[in-house]
C-alpha positions in Angstrom: 58.5 78.3 104.0 57.7 79.2 100.4 55.8 82.2 99.0 52.6 80.1 98.6 52.6 79.2 102.3 53.3 82.8 103.3 50.4 84.1 101.3 48.1 81.3 102.6 49.1 82.0 106.2 48.6 85.8 105.7 45.1 85.1 104.2 44.3 82.8 107.1 45.3 85.5 109.6 43.1 88.1 107.9 40.3 85.6 107.7 40.6 85.0 111.4 40.3 88.8 112.1 37.0 89.3 110.1 34.4 90.0 112.7 31.8 92.9 112.9 33.3 94.3 116.2 36.8 95.0 114.7 35.9 96.3 111.2 38.5 99.0 111.2 41.2 96.5 111.9 40.7 94.4 108.7 38.5 96.3 106.2 41.4 98.0 104.3 43.4 94.8 104.1 40.4 92.9 102.7 39.9 95.6 100.1 43.5 95.5 98.9 43.5 91.7 98.9 40.3 91.7 96.9 41.9 94.1 94.4 44.8 91.6 93.9 42.5 88.6 93.3 39.6 90.2 91.5 41.2 93.0 89.5 44.4 91.2 89.0 46.4 94.1 90.4 50.1 93.5 90.0 49.6 90.5 87.8 50.8 92.3 84.7 54.3 92.8 86.2 54.3 89.2 87.4 53.3 88.0 83.9 56.0 90.0 82.2 58.7 88.6 84.5 57.4 85.0 83.9 57.4 85.7 80.2 61.0 86.9 80.3 62.0 83.8 82.2 60.1 81.5 79.9 61.7 83.0 76.8 65.1 82.7 78.3 64.5 79.0 79.2 63.0 78.3 75.8 65.8 80.0 73.9 68.6 78.4 75.9 70.6 75.7 74.1 71.6 74.3 77.5 69.1 72.1 79.3 68.7 74.4 82.3 65.1 73.5 82.8 63.2 70.3 81.9 60.6 70.4 79.1 58.0 69.5 81.7 58.9 72.6 83.8 58.9 74.8 80.7 55.4 73.6 79.8 54.2 74.2 83.4 55.7 77.7 83.4 54.0 78.4 80.0 50.6 77.1 81.3 50.9 79.4 84.3 51.8 82.4 82.1 48.9 81.7 79.8 46.5 81.4 82.7 47.5 84.9 83.8 47.5 86.4 80.3 44.1 85.0 79.4 42.6 87.1 82.2 43.9 90.3 80.5 41.5 92.0 78.1 44.5 93.5 76.1 46.0 90.1 75.5 42.6 88.7 74.3 42.0 91.6 72.0 45.4 91.0 70.4 44.5 87.3 70.0 41.2 88.3 68.3 42.9 90.7 66.0 45.2 87.9 64.8 42.7 85.1 64.7 42.7 83.0 61.5 39.4 81.5 60.4 38.5 79.0 57.7 37.3 80.8 54.6 33.7 79.5 54.8 33.3 80.6 58.4 34.9 84.0 57.5 32.4 84.4 54.7 29.4 83.6 56.9 30.7 85.9 59.6 31.1 88.7 57.1 27.5 88.3 56.0 26.3 88.5 59.7 28.8 91.1 60.8 26.4 94.0 60.9 23.7 92.0 62.8 26.3 90.8 65.3 27.6 94.3 65.9 24.1 95.7 66.2 23.1 93.0 68.8 26.3 93.7 70.7 25.7 97.5 70.6 22.1 96.9 71.9 23.5 94.9 74.8 22.0 91.6 73.6 25.0 89.6 74.5 23.3 86.2 74.4 22.0 86.9 70.8 25.4 88.0 69.6 27.1 84.9 71.2 24.5 82.6 69.7 24.9 84.1 66.2 28.7 83.5 66.3 28.4 80.0 67.8 25.7 79.1 65.2 28.0 80.0 62.3 30.8 77.7 63.6 28.4 74.8 64.3 26.6 75.2 60.9 30.0 75.0 59.2 31.1 72.1 61.4 34.2 73.9 62.5 36.0 74.0 65.8 35.4 77.0 67.9 38.7 78.9 68.4 40.1 79.2 72.0 40.2 83.0 72.0 36.5 83.1 71.2 35.7 80.7 74.0 37.6 83.0 76.4 35.8 86.2 75.3 32.3 84.8 75.4 32.5 83.9 79.1 29.8 85.7 81.0 32.2 86.9 83.6 33.4 89.8 81.4 31.7 93.2 82.0 29.5 94.3 79.1 31.9 97.1 78.0 34.8 94.7 77.7 32.6 92.2 75.9 31.7 94.9 73.4 35.3 95.7 72.8 36.1 92.0 72.3 33.3 91.6 69.7 34.2 94.8 67.9 37.9 93.6 67.7 36.8 90.2 66.5 34.4 91.4 63.8 37.0 94.0 62.8 39.5 91.2 62.3 37.0 89.2 60.3 36.2 92.1 58.0 39.9 93.0 57.4 40.9 89.4 57.9 43.1 86.5 57.7 42.0 83.1 56.5 43.3 79.6 57.1 42.2 78.5 53.7 39.4 76.3 52.5 38.7 73.6 55.0 
């Protein structure tokens, strides 16, 4: 039996125990399990190990692993990393934007920051989206990831501050 089956069976066992009359028996386990899934506890170490393996497979001159398996490993690694705020902040700091989008974002930077500071998340998101749409430019993947409503407000603010900071100090793709 593989790790997946073990985890699934363990979850099924805990699920079967969940009843009001035996709360003490399962409550701590459910709390710890929730931390793993919701908070991503332990995923950073898992991601580091996957990344080391991926780099080793990618850098190897021998065909140890098929290209298909390498792509699948990379997709899993990215799926884990994209849930990590630190990873997304670094992506935002290194984002390259077309010069016309960068110029428009620079003009609106203060307003976007102010709306973010005031907690007007929808307004800040709209302002950023509007600039890309008006310039007929593709919306970068890191921005899609940070604008998801699932992020807590304080994390969202950090994302926007990092993004606007990178725009102001920024990198350009060139005139597109």
